[in-house]
C-alpha positions as a LaTeX table, in Angstrom:
\begin{tabular}{lrrr}
\hline
Residue & $x$ (\AA) & $y$ (\AA) & $z$ (\AA) \\
\hline
Met1 & 87.39 & 93.69 & 102.06 \\
Ile2 & 91.22 & 91.27 & 101.30 \\
Leu3 & 93.59 & 93.48 & 99.97 \\
Ser4 & 94.92 & 92.10 & 96.83 \\
Asp5 & 98.70 & 93.24 & 95.72 \\
Lys6 & 97.66 & 96.34 & 94.12 \\
Thr7 & 95.68 & 98.46 & 96.42 \\
Ile8 & 98.93 & 96.62 & 98.61 \\
Leu9 & 101.76 & 98.54 & 96.82 \\
Glu10 & 99.25 & 101.36 & 96.29 \\
Met11 & 99.01 & 102.26 & 100.69 \\
Thr12 & 103.15 & 101.22 & 100.64 \\
Glu13 & 104.34 & 103.47 & 97.80 \\
Ser14 & 101.68 & 105.81 & 99.49 \\
Gly15 & 103.17 & 105.84 & 103.13 \\
Arg16 & 99.09 & 104.53 & 104.40 \\
Leu17 & 100.78 & 101.53 & 105.32 \\
Val18 & 104.58 & 100.79 & 105.94 \\
Ile19 & 106.56 & 97.56 & 106.20 \\
Lys20 & 110.29 & 98.17 & 106.22 \\
Pro21 & 112.00 & 96.39 & 104.87 \\
Leu22 & 110.25 & 95.34 & 101.79 \\
Glu23 & 110.91 & 94.21 & 97.93 \\
Arg24 & 108.38 & 94.02 & 95.47 \\
Gly25 & 108.77 & 90.33 & 95.65 \\
Gln26 & 107.15 & 89.77 & 98.55 \\
Ile27 & 103.82 & 91.36 & 97.47 \\
Gln28 & 102.23 & 88.51 & 96.96 \\
Pro29 & 98.53 & 88.13 & 94.84 \\
Ala30 & 96.43 & 88.56 & 98.68 \\
Ser31 & 99.36 & 88.62 & 100.88 \\
Val32 & 102.62 & 89.76 & 101.56 \\
Asp33 & 105.03 & 87.09 & 102.75 \\
Ile34 & 107.14 & 88.32 & 105.54 \\
Arg35 & 110.89 & 86.47 & 107.50 \\
Leu36 & 112.10 & 85.57 & 109.50 \\
Gly37 & 114.06 & 87.62 & 111.87 \\
Asn38 & 117.75 & 87.03 & 114.20 \\
Thr39 & 115.45 & 87.39 & 117.09 \\
Phe40 & 114.23 & 84.15 & 119.83 \\
Cys41 & 112.78 & 84.47 & 122.89 \\
Ile42 & 113.02 & 81.31 & 125.10 \\
Val43 & 110.65 & 80.85 & 127.55 \\
Asp44 & 113.04 & 79.81 & 130.69 \\
Asp45 & 112.21 & 76.93 & 133.17 \\
Ser46 & 109.72 & 77.22 & 135.70 \\
Pro47 & 111.11 & 75.78 & 139.21 \\
Thr48 & 107.90 & 74.39 & 140.46 \\
Gly49 & 107.11 & 73.62 & 136.67 \\
Ile50 & 103.95 & 76.08 & 136.26 \\
Ile51 & 103.39 & 79.50 & 134.55 \\
Thr52 & 100.84 & 81.79 & 135.78 \\
Leu53 & 99.21 & 83.93 & 134.09 \\
Asp54 & 99.66 & 86.90 & 137.16 \\
Arg55 & 103.44 & 87.15 & 136.96 \\
Glu56 & 106.02 & 88.01 & 135.08 \\
Val57 & 107.18 & 85.21 & 132.91 \\
Ser58 & 111.29 & 84.72 & 132.59 \\
Cys59 & 113.01 & 84.26 & 129.53 \\
Lys60 & 115.97 & 83.66 & 127.05 \\
Thr61 & 116.31 & 86.28 & 124.13 \\
Ile62 & 119.08 & 85.62 & 121.92 \\
Gln63 & 120.28 & 87.34 & 118.95 \\
Thr64 & 121.18 & 84.28 & 115.93 \\
Ser65 & 121.25 & 83.50 & 111.96 \\
Thr66 & 120.66 & 80.60 & 112.68 \\
Tyr67 & 118.15 & 78.67 & 115.48 \\
Leu68 & 118.14 & 74.65 & 115.94 \\
Leu69 & 114.65 & 74.63 & 116.70 \\
Leu70 & 113.84 & 70.52 & 118.99 \\
Pro71 & 110.73 & 68.63 & 118.74 \\
Gly72 & 108.47 & 69.40 & 120.98 \\
Gln73 & 109.97 & 72.34 & 121.67 \\
Phe74 & 108.25 & 76.18 & 121.63 \\
Val75 & 110.33 & 79.33 & 121.08 \\
Leu76 & 109.43 & 83.30 & 120.15 \\
Ala77 & 110.35 & 84.56 & 117.25 \\
Thr78 & 110.46 & 87.86 & 115.19 \\
Thr79 & 110.11 & 89.54 & 111.70 \\
Val80 & 112.65 & 90.89 & 109.91 \\
Glu81 & 109.81 & 93.71 & 109.58 \\
Tyr82 & 108.53 & 96.53 & 110.93 \\
Phe83 & 104.96 & 97.48 & 110.31 \\
Glu84 & 102.10 & 100.85 & 110.81 \\
Leu85 & 98.87 & 100.33 & 109.91 \\
Pro86 & 96.44 & 102.47 & 109.80 \\
Asp87 & 93.38 & 102.36 & 111.54 \\
Asp88 & 91.55 & 100.61 & 109.17 \\
Leu89 & 93.21 & 97.94 & 108.46 \\
Thr90 & 93.80 & 95.20 & 110.57 \\
Ala91 & 95.73 & 91.87 & 109.15 \\
Phe92 & 96.28 & 88.16 & 109.76 \\
Val93 & 99.51 & 86.31 & 110.72 \\
Glu94 & 99.78 & 83.20 & 108.53 \\
Gly95 & 102.25 & 79.90 & 107.99 \\
Arg96 & 102.99 & 78.89 & 105.07 \\
Ser97 & 101.71 & 75.74 & 103.97 \\
Ser98 & 105.48 & 74.60 & 102.66 \\
Leu99 & 106.48 & 75.02 & 106.29 \\
Gly100 & 104.07 & 73.62 & 107.57 \\
Arg101 & 104.31 & 69.90 & 106.43 \\
Thr102 & 107.29 & 70.18 & 107.70 \\
Gly103 & 105.84 & 70.06 & 111.11 \\
Leu104 & 106.75 & 74.01 & 111.89 \\
Phe105 & 103.84 & 75.73 & 113.55 \\
Ile106 & 103.75 & 79.12 & 112.58 \\
Gln107 & 101.78 & 80.99 & 115.39 \\
Asn108 & 98.97 & 80.69 & 117.21 \\
Ala109 & 97.87 & 84.19 & 118.28 \\
Gly110 & 98.31 & 85.87 & 114.81 \\
Trp111 & 96.14 & 88.81 & 114.39 \\
Val112 & 97.52 & 92.26 & 114.20 \\
Asp113 & 94.61 & 95.31 & 115.25 \\
Pro114 & 94.55 & 98.36 & 113.46 \\
Gly115 & 96.82 & 100.85 & 114.39 \\
Phe116 & 99.44 & 98.60 & 116.09 \\
Lys117 & 102.94 & 99.74 & 115.12 \\
Gly118 & 106.03 & 97.50 & 115.53 \\
Glu119 & 107.81 & 94.33 & 114.63 \\
Ile120 & 105.60 & 91.00 & 115.05 \\
Thr121 & 106.93 & 88.04 & 116.43 \\
Leu122 & 105.38 & 85.11 & 115.46 \\
Glu123 & 105.34 & 81.77 & 118.14 \\
Leu124 & 106.69 & 78.41 & 116.88 \\
Tyr125 & 106.86 & 75.18 & 118.14 \\
Asn126 & 108.32 & 72.44 & 116.15 \\
Ala127 & 105.61 & 69.51 & 116.59 \\
Asn128 & 108.58 & 66.89 & 114.47 \\
Arg129 & 109.96 & 64.25 & 115.33 \\
Cys130 & 112.92 & 66.14 & 114.12 \\
Ala131 & 114.67 & 69.24 & 114.86 \\
Ile132 & 113.96 & 72.03 & 111.88 \\
Glu133 & 117.15 & 75.03 & 111.36 \\
Leu134 & 115.38 & 78.04 & 110.82 \\
Lys135 & 117.38 & 80.56 & 109.55 \\
Ala136 & 117.52 & 84.08 & 109.68 \\
Gly137 & 115.74 & 86.06 & 106.36 \\
Arg138 & 113.74 & 82.88 & 105.10 \\
Arg139 & 109.43 & 83.46 & 104.17 \\
Ile140 & 108.62 & 82.38 & 107.68 \\
Gly141 & 104.22 & 83.08 & 106.86 \\
Gln142 & 102.37 & 85.54 & 105.64 \\
Leu143 & 100.70 & 88.74 & 106.56 \\
Val144 & 96.77 & 88.89 & 104.22 \\
Phe145 & 95.37 & 92.24 & 104.91 \\
Ala146 & 91.83 & 92.79 & 105.46 \\
Lys147 & 89.55 & 96.20 & 105.30 \\
Thr148 & 87.39 & 97.39 & 108.30 \\
Asp149 & 83.84 & 98.94 & 107.49 \\
Thr150 & 85.14 & 102.13 & 109.46 \\
Pro151 & 88.04 & 103.92 & 110.69 \\
Val152 & 88.12 & 101.97 & 114.40 \\
Leu153 & 87.50 & 104.39 & 117.23 \\
Asn154 & 90.44 & 103.02 & 119.44 \\
Pro155 & 92.71 & 102.23 & 117.60 \\
Tyr156 & 95.73 & 99.57 & 119.01 \\
Asn157 & 97.57 & 101.77 & 122.05 \\
Gly158 & 98.24 & 98.58 & 123.81 \\
Lys159 & 101.47 & 96.75 & 125.63 \\
Tyr160 & 103.15 & 95.72 & 122.48 \\
Gln161 & 103.14 & 99.01 & 120.84 \\
Gly162 & 105.92 & 99.57 & 118.94 \\
Gln163 & 107.92 & 95.94 & 119.63 \\
Lys164 & 111.04 & 95.60 & 118.32 \\
Gly165 & 112.43 & 91.44 & 119.21 \\
Ala166 & 110.68 & 88.95 & 120.03 \\
Thr167 & 108.61 & 89.98 & 122.81 \\
Ala168 & 107.35 & 87.42 & 125.96 \\
Ser169 & 104.09 & 87.78 & 126.87 \\
Lys170 & 102.94 & 90.67 & 128.69 \\
Val171 & 99.29 & 89.07 & 129.65 \\
Phe172 & 100.65 & 89.82 & 133.56 \\
Met173 & 99.41 & 93.21 & 133.12 \\
Asp174 & 95.57 & 92.66 & 132.18 \\
Gly175 & 94.85 & 92.47 & 135.31 \\
Asp176 & 91.88 & 90.28 & 136.69 \\
Ile177 & 89.41 & 90.78 & 133.69 \\
Cys178 & 86.49 & 88.86 & 133.28 \\
\hline
\end{tabular}
């Protein structure tokens, strides 16, 4: 079941769902607008030209109020908002159609597990032939919340729990998973 604006408002007011900072105007009929933070993480070029998934990916993190995303460039960014989801609520990160129409792809791994706490790292890609100016504080996407049928047995407590700022991949910590 997708949460309505009424339920989202009730849950944030009661403290069951934490979104900080949150302005009333961010709550839409069935989602919450998320805003672009000021932290960006650029994956460093590898001397071999290959990123291996069994080693830490090197990246450069910067803080700026404006970031110029070049054509064909990929960058990690963060939300202004910090979230705490209860153990019976999940969320989907969705881009804004208006920004997608400029060639800005907002995310490609947009799932937030029940129990997650932290800022959300966004994967941004410029598919346009022109650079796109990104400004901190701008509405960049939305979270759509859905209730699980029961509280989950194992709320999220993984490697990204408590993340702040744009967080690079920690896939190397997965080990050999079949």
